[in-house]
C-alpha positions in Angstrom: 30.2 27.1 20.4 32.6 28.5 18.3 34.4 24.9 18.0 31.1 22.9 17.1 30.3 25.7 14.4 33.9 25.2 12.7 33.4 21.6 12.8 29.6 22.1 11.0 31.4 24.3 8.3 33.8 21.4 7.9 31.1 18.9 7.3 28.9 21.2 5.2 32.4 21.1 3.0 33.0 17.9 3.4 28.8 16.9 2.2 29.7 18.9 -0.9 32.1 16.5 -2.5 30.0 13.3 -3.9 32.5 10.7 -4.7 30.6 7.6 -5.6 31.7 4.2 -4.8 34.2 5.6 -2.5 35.0 5.1 1.1 34.9 8.6 2.6 36.8 8.6 5.7 36.8 12.5 6.0 33.1 12.7 6.1 33.5 9.9 8.9 35.8 11.5 10.9 34.1 14.8 11.1 31.1 13.1 11.7 33.1 11.4 14.5 33.8 14.9 15.5 30.7 16.2 15.7 29.5 13.6 17.9 32.2 14.2 20.6 31.6 17.6 20.6 27.8 17.0 21.2 28.6 15.5 24.0 30.2 18.2 26.2 27.5 20.6 28.2 26.7 23.7 26.8 24.2 26.6 26.6 22.4 25.2 23.6 19.6 28.0 22.9 22.8 30.7 23.2 24.4 28.8 19.9 21.5 28.7 17.7 19.9 32.3 18.9 22.7 33.8 17.1 22.3 33.9 13.3 25.4 32.5 12.5 24.9 29.3 14.8 21.4 29.1 13.3 22.3 28.8 9.9 25.4 26.6 9.9 23.3 24.3 11.8 20.4 24.2 9.0 22.9 24.1 6.2 24.8 21.0 8.3 21.8 19.0 8.8 20.5 19.5 5.0 23.5 18.9 3.3 24.2 15.7 5.5 20.7 14.6 4.6 21.3 15.1 1.3 24.6 13.5 1.0 23.0 10.6 1.8 20.3 10.2 -0.1 19.1 9.5 -3.5 21.6 7.0 -5.2 21.1 6.4 -8.5 21.1 2.6 -9.9 21.5 2.8 -13.4 22.5 -0.9 -14.6 24.2 -3.0 -11.8 22.0 -3.0 -8.4 24.3 -5.3 -6.9 27.2 -3.0 -7.1 29.7 -2.0 -4.4 28.0 1.1 -4.8 24.8 -0.3 -2.4 27.0 -0.7 0.6 28.8 2.5 0.4 25.2 4.0 0.2 24.5 1.9 3.0 27.0 2.9 5.3 26.8 6.4 4.5 23.5 6.5 5.4 23.7 5.0 8.2 26.9 7.5 9.5 24.8 10.4 8.2 21.3 9.4 10.0 23.1 8.6 13.7 24.8 12.0 13.0 21.6 13.9 12.6 20.0 11.8 15.4 23.1 13.4 17.7 22.7 17.0 16.4 18.7 16.9 16.4 19.1 15.5 20.2 21.2 17.9 21.5 18.8 20.7 20.0 15.9 19.0 21.7 17.7 18.6 25.2 19.1 22.2 25.0 15.2 23.1 24.2 13.7 21.0 27.1 16.0 23.1 29.3 14.4 26.2 29.3 10.8 24.6 29.4 8.6 25.3 32.2 11.2 28.2 33.6 11.1 31.4 34.0 13.8 32.4 31.5 13.0 35.1 29.3 14.7 33.4 26.5 12.1 30.4 26.1 9.3 31.9 24.3 12.0 33.1 21.6 13.8 30.3 21.9 10.9 28.0 20.9 9.9 30.3 17.6 13.9 29.6 16.5 14.0 26.1 17.5 10.5 25.8 15.3 12.5 27.6 12.6 14.9 25.4 12.7 12.8 22.3 12.2 10.9 23.8 9.6 13.5 24.5 7.4 15.4 20.4 7.9 12.3 18.5 8.5 11.4 17.5 4.5 15.4 16.7 4.2 15.3 14.4 7.0 11.7 13.3 6.3 12.9 12.3 2.4 15.8 10.3 4.1 13.7 8.5 6.6 11.2 7.5 3.3 13.8 5.9 1.5 15.1 3.5 3.7 11.7 2.5 5.2 12.0 -1.0 3.5 15.0 -3.0 4.4 14.3 -5.3 0.9 15.5 -2.0 -1.1 19.2 -2.6 -2.8 20.6 0.4 -1.7 19.7 0.1 2.0 20.6 -2.6 4.7 19.6 -3.6 8.6 22.0 -0.8 10.0 21.1 1.9 7.6 16.8 1.3 8.4 17.7 1.1 12.2 19.7 4.7 12.1 16.7 6.4 10.0 14.2 5.0 12.7 16.3 6.0 15.4 16.6 9.5 13.6 12.6 9.4 13.1 12.0 9.0 16.9 13.8 11.8 17.4 12.5 13.9 15.2 8.8 13.3 16.1 10.3 14.1 19.8 11.6 17.2 18.9 8.7 18.0 17.1 5.8 17.0 19.5 4.5 15.0 16.7 2.8 11.3 17.8 4.5 10.2 14.0 5.9 11.0 10.9 2.6 10.7 9.3 1.7 13.5 11.7 4.2 15.6 10.4 3.8 15.3 6.8 0.0 16.0 7.5 -0.4 18.4 9.8 3.2 19.7 10.5 4.5 21.2 13.9 2.6 20.5 17.0 1.6 23.8 18.3 3.3 25.8 15.3 2.3 29.5 16.1 4.1 31.0 13.9 2.1 30.5 10.3 -0.3 28.2 9.4 1.5 25.0 9.3 -0.3 23.1 6.5 2.4 19.6 7.0 5.4 18.7 5.3 3.8 16.9 2.9 4.2 19.5 0.5 7.7 20.4 0.8 9.0 16.8 0.6 6.9 16.7 -2.9 9.4 19.8 -3.7 12.3 17.8 -2.8 11.1 15.2 -4.9 9.6 16.5 -8.1 13.0 17.2 -10.0 13.7 13.6 -10.0 9.9 12.1 -10.6 10.1 13.7 -14.0 9.2 11.2 -17.2 12.7 11.9 -18.0 14.4 10.9 -15.0 12.3 8.9 -12.7 13.2 5.5 -14.0 17.0 6.3 -12.9 15.8 7.2 -9.4 14.6 4.5 -7.4 15.6 5.6 -4.2 13.4 8.6 -5.0 10.7 6.2 -6.3 10.8 4.6 -2.7 10.5 7.8 -0.9 7.7 9.4 -2.8 5.1 5.9 -2.5 6.0 6.1 1.7 5.1 9.7 2.0 2.1 9.4 0.3 0.9 6.2 2.2 1.2 8.2 4.8 -1.1 10.8 4.0 -4.6 10.0 4.7 -8.3 11.7 4.2 -8.7 14.6 4.3 -5.4 15.8 3.8 -4.7 14.1 0.7 -7.0 15.7 -1.6 -4.9 19.2 -1.9 -1.9 17.8 -3.2 -4.0 15.4 -5.9 -2.2 17.5 -8.5 0.8 16.7 -7.7 0.9 12.9 -6.6 -1.2 11.7 -9.8 1.4 12.5 -12.3 4.4 9.9 -10.8 1.4 7.5 -9.9 0.3 7.4 -13.7 3.8 7.0 -14.5 5.1 4.2 -12.8 1.5 2.1 -13.8 2.6 2.7 -17.4 6.3 1.7 -17.2 6.9 -2.0 -18.6 8.6 -3.2 -15.4 6.2 -5.0 -13.2 7.5 -3.9 -9.9 6.9 -0.5 -11.1 3.4 -1.0 -11.9 2.7 -2.5 -8.7 3.9 0.3 -7.0 2.0 2.9 -9.5 -1.0 0.8 -8.6 -0.5 1.1 -4.9 -0.3 4.8 -5.4 -3.5 4.9 -6.9 -5.4 2.7 -4.6 -4.5 4.7 -2.1 -5.3 8.1 -3.8 -8.6 6.6 -4.9 -9.5 5.8 -1.3 -8.3 9.0 0.2 -9.3 11.4 -2.1 -13.1 12.6 -2.1 -14.7 11.2 -5.0 -16.0 14.5 -6.3 -12.4 16.2 -6.3 -11.4 13.0 -7.9 -14.0 13.2 -10.6 -12.8 16.9 -11.3 -11.3 17.8 -14.5 -11.6 13.9 -15.8 -9.0 12.6 -13.4 -10.9 9.7 -12.5 -11.1 8.7 -16.0 -7.5 9.1 -16.6 -6.8 6.2 -13.5 -9.5 4.1 -15.1 -7.9 4.2 -18.5 -4.9 3.8 -17.2 -5.9 1.0 -15.0 -8.3 -0.7 -17.8 -5.1 -0.4 -19.8 -3.5 -3.2 -17.5 -6.2 -5.8 -17.6 -4.9 -7.7 -20.4 -1.5 -8.4 -18.7 -0.3 -12.0 -18.1 1.3 -11.2 -14.7 -0.5 -13.1 -11.7 1.0 -10.7 -9.3 -0.2 -7.5 -11.3 -3.8 -9.2 -11.8 -3.7 -9.7 -8.1 -3.5 -5.9 -7.2 -5.1 -4.8 -10.2 -8.6 -5.9 -10.0 -9.4 -4.4 -6.3 -8.1 -1.1 -7.6 -10.3 -1.3 -10.8 -13.2 -2.1 -8.5 -12.7 1.1 -6.2 -11.9 3.4 -9.3 -15.3 2.0 -11.0 -17.3 3.4 -8.0 -16.3 6.9 -8.8 -16.7 7.0 -12.6 -19.7 4.9 -12.6 -23.6 5.3 -10.5 -23.7 2.5 -7.8 -25.6 -0.3 -9.4 -27.5 -1.0 -6.0 -29.2 2.6 -6.8 -32.8 2.0 -8.5 -34.0 5.3 -8.7 -33.0 5.4 -12.1 -32.9 2.5 -15.3 -29.6 0.7 -14.3 -28.1 0.0 -18.0 -24.8 -1.5 -18.9 -21.7 0.5 -18.1 -18.2 0.1 -17.5 -18.4 -2.5 -14.6 -20.3 -4.9 -17.0 -17.3 -4.4 -19.8 -14.8 -5.0 -17.3 -16.4 -7.9 -15.6 -16.9 -9.2 -19.3 -12.9 -8.7 -19.7 -12.3 -10.7 -16.9 -14.6 -13.5 -17.2 -13.4 -14.1 -21.0 -9.6 -14.2 -19.4 -10.9 -16.7 -16.5 -12.8 -19.1 -18.9 -10.0 -19.8 -21.4 -7.2 -19.1 -18.9 -5.3 -22.5 -18.2 -2.3 -21.2 -16.5 -2.7 -21.8 -13.2 -1.4 -18.5 -11.2 -3.3 -16.5 -13.1 -6.4 -18.8 -12.5 -5.5 -18.6 -9.1 -5.4 -14.3 -9.1 -8.3 -14.2 -11.1 -10.5 -16.4 -9.0 -9.8 -14.4 -5.8 -11.5 -11.3 -6.7 -14.0 -12.3 -8.8 -16.6 -11.8 -5.7 -15.9 -8.1 -5.1 -17.2 -7.6 -8.9 -20.2 -9.5 -8.0 -21.2 -7.9 -4.7 -20.1 -4.2 -6.2 -22.6 -5.1 -9.2 -25.8 -6.1 -6.6 -28.5 -7.5 -9.2 -27.2 -6.3 -12.1 -24.7 -8.9 -12.1 -28.0 -11.1 -13.8 -26.6 -9.3 -17.1 -23.7 -11.7 -17.3 -25.3 -14.6 -14.6 -24.9 -17.3 -17.3 -21.2 -16.9 -18.0 -20.4 -16.4 -14.4 -21.9 -19.6 -13.5 -20.2 -21.1 -16.4 -17.3 -20.3 -15.0 -17.6 -21.3 -11.4 -18.5 -24.8 -12.7 -15.4 -24.9 -14.5 -13.2 -23.5 -11.6 -15.3 -25.9 -9.2 -14.8 -28.9 -11.2 -10.6 -28.8 -11.1 -8.1 -29.1 -8.4 -5.6 -26.2 -8.4 -3.3 -27.9 -5.8 -2.6 -28.9 -2.3 -4.5 -25.6 -1.0 -7.0 -25.7 -3.7 -7.1 -21.8 -3.5 -9.2 -21.5 -6.6 -11.9 -23.1 -5.8 -12.2 -21.8 -1.7 -12.2 -18.3 -3.3 -14.8 -19.5 -6.8 -17.0 -21.0 -3.4 -17.0 -17.3 -2.1 -18.1 -16.1 -5.3 -21.0 -18.2 -5.6 -22.0 -16.9 -2.2 -22.1 -13.5 -3.3 -23.4 -14.6 -6.6 -26.7 -16.3 -4.3 -26.7 -13.1 -2.5 -27.1 -10.7 -5.0 -29.2 -12.8 -7.7 -31.6 -15.0 -5.8 -34.2 -14.0 -7.7 -33.0 -16.3 -10.7 -31.5 -18.6 -8.9 -34.6 -20.9 -9.3 -33.4 -21.3 -13.1 -29.6 -22.2 -12.2 -29.8 -24.7 -9.0 -29.4 -28.0 -10.9 -26.2 -27.4 -12.1 -25.0 -25.7 -8.9 -26.1 -28.6 -6.8 -24.6 -31.0 -9.0 -21.0 -29.4 -9.2 -21.6 -28.6 -5.6 -22.0 -32.5 -4.4 -19.4 -33.6 -7.0 -17.1 -31.2 -5.6 -17.9 -32.5 -1.9 -18.3 -35.9 -2.9 -14.2 -35.3 -4.2 -13.5 -34.1 -0.7 -14.7 -36.6 1.1 -13.1 -39.2 -0.8 -9.8 -41.1 0.5 -7.6 -39.9 -2.6 -8.3 -36.6 -1.8 -4.9 -35.4 -0.8 -5.0 -31.9 0.8 -4.8 -31.0 4.2 -7.5 -31.9 7.0 -8.1 -27.9 7.2 -8.4 -27.2 3.4 -10.7 -30.3 3.2 -13.1 -29.0 6.2 -13.2 -25.5 4.7 -14.5 -26.7 1.4 -17.0 -28.4 2.8 -18.2 -26.0 5.1 -18.3 -23.2 2.1 -20.0 -25.8 0.1 -22.9 -26.3 2.6 -23.2 -22.8 2.8 -23.8 -22.5 -1.0 -26.2 -25.3 -0.7 -28.1 -23.5 2.2 -28.3 -20.3 0.5 -29.6 -22.2 -2.7 -32.6 -24.3 -0.7 -33.6 -20.8 0.8 -34.4 -19.1 -2.4 -35.4 -22.4 -4.6 -38.7 -24.5 -4.6 -39.6 -27.7 -3.2 -37.6 -29.3 -6.2 -34.3 -29.0 -4.6 -35.3 -29.7 -1.3 -36.8 -33.4 -2.7 -33.2 -33.9 -4.9 -31.5 -33.1 -1.8 -33.2 -35.7 0.4 -33.0 -38.3 -2.6 -29.2 -37.8 -2.4 -29.3 -38.1 1.2 -31.4 -41.5 1.1 -28.1 -42.9 -1.5 -25.3 -41.2 0.5 -26.3 -42.7 3.9 -24.8 -46.2 2.1 -21.8 -44.9 0.8 -20.7 -41.6 2.4 -21.3 -40.8 6.1 -19.4 -37.3 5.8 -21.5 -35.8 3.0 -24.6 -37.7 4.8 -24.2 -35.4 7.6 -24.0 -32.7 5.5 -26.9 -32.9 3.6 -28.6 -33.2 6.8 -27.3 -30.2 8.0 -28.6 -28.4 4.9 -31.9 -30.0 4.9 -32.4 -29.1 8.6 -31.1 -25.3 8.0 -34.0 -23.2 8.5 
């Protein structure tokens, strides 16, 4: 074990020199020597049961994990530095995997034996794991997404191998379990998971002054955050909220999207009462509301569901009828969305808004009546115009119309004529031979239109039935497909 200790000390010295963008051949040589020595059989528990061996092992693992971490990509993200980071990561992760595997095998050799050292060995092994696991988790988290400029397939595979052996030696089912619950059967202390130590490692890199220069730290933070579920996330709310809000307030769309994903996860996995304490929910709402005026389709697609989630926290549910349902933030946000939809000419933005309008209608329930005329006006405009081969906007607007009829059925009597007219026009257009979309799109549009007509027929009077019967007689001479659909609507109970 003396030779291994000496090599690990050399490894610690080597990782202390971070020469960016240089081929660190010395590090490679030392890592290869460590792996070579780990192939030799040895009494592993005796090695780490000494204070010197334990300290050396912990320092070597931490130094190696930190050496491969936190690339600062300041200006040229396609620089050769990225290849160097990936190479060092793969080298470091594979070496860490070898060390932890060696430790696991040696520890396992004492299990289910009568060796009196077993209990002491388990205690010391858990102590080593508690010290090194946060650093390993940060390294793993930084390379979970192969699309990042500082990682590649080889680095991702090496960190996945490290993740697997870390879970095995910790007796945990996944890294999510490690973050939220800590070491399995940890008897030395009341383990609260490794998420807090991970945040400690990241906090200095996620301050207002530094976070933009730390893309890997952002990746590690967001990935670890998304692994934390209810009820484990609530206790860390004060620490995860500030970085997420910083991301949302940035001028880059990619950072905004990252922040919205983080906030959506926080909203869904923290008790609403905790979110409302100290005005946290209102802070989140204001940060998201400010983004409503963005002209980026990708941002709108992610933003609207997140806004609906936080509205459910800051506002009383519109579905509750035990108190007067006065206008609130649901109404103000919906008005902004409808205003954007009604006058938007950009195809991608129209599709983005149309995708989630039905969520607002379902969330607001009967209170959507306050905006029903404008909603119908928007629905009619979107159904009248095709937006391309897939007709995505029409598809989603038909879902919104279905939701509107469900939620506001008592008032459909006053609006069925304009809705039936636009639905029949749509069906006629889709059935026409000049319609160029695929058969799948054609059939989906017809099915959803028929569903809307059936719902309207059920909540309106005989006037609608009489109108459809007249249309059925006319369509029989011109379009057999429309005739079949209208007959289906008339026969529906």
